[in-house]
C-alpha positions in Angstrom: 108.5 89.8 98.8 108.6 93.2 100.5 111.7 95.1 101.4 110.0 96.5 104.6 112.3 97.0 107.6 112.0 94.7 110.6 110.8 96.8 113.5 111.1 96.1 117.2 108.1 95.0 119.1 106.0 97.8 120.6 107.3 98.6 124.0 110.9 97.6 123.3 113.3 100.2 124.7 116.1 101.7 122.6 119.7 101.0 123.5 121.9 103.9 124.5 123.6 104.0 121.1 120.3 103.9 119.1 117.8 106.4 117.9 114.5 106.3 116.0 114.4 107.9 112.5 111.1 108.3 110.7 111.3 107.7 106.9 109.0 108.2 104.0 108.8 106.0 100.9 107.8 107.8 97.7 106.7 105.9 94.6 106.2 107.2 91.1 102.7 107.2 89.8 103.8 106.0 86.3 107.0 104.0 86.5 108.2 101.7 89.3 110.8 104.2 90.7 110.9 104.4 94.6 112.8 106.7 96.8 113.2 106.7 100.6 113.8 110.0 102.4 113.6 111.4 105.8 110.0 112.2 107.0 108.8 115.8 106.6 106.0 117.2 108.7 102.8 117.0 106.8 103.6 113.7 105.1 100.5 111.5 104.7 100.3 108.1 103.1 98.7 108.2 99.5 99.3 112.0 99.4 101.0 113.6 96.4 103.6 116.0 98.0 104.3 119.2 96.2 107.7 119.3 94.4 108.3 115.5 94.6 108.9 114.5 91.0 110.3 111.2 89.7 113.9 111.5 88.5 113.4 108.7 85.9 110.2 109.9 84.1 109.4 113.4 85.6 106.0 112.2 86.9 104.4 113.0 90.2 105.5 110.9 93.2 103.0 109.6 95.8 103.7 108.7 99.5 103.5 104.9 99.7 104.7 104.3 103.2 105.9 105.9 106.4 108.0 103.9 108.9 110.3 104.2 111.8 113.9 102.9 111.6 116.2 102.2 114.5 119.7 103.4 113.7 122.9 103.7 115.7 123.9 107.2 116.9 127.1 108.6 115.5 
């Protein structure tokens, strides 16, 4: 089963105390390590971003997914 976030339906409006945050999921090309970080301009799914190395095995990471998360404002 996937650990994907549940997103609101298209057209739903944000509440006053909410904001959208775009996130990128990186996956190692050799081991099963995954990391989620804030989206950076230029991120493209299935692209190997420069300087993104797996902390477990030092292999290249690949962008597996980009999604928008609804979070409460601080």
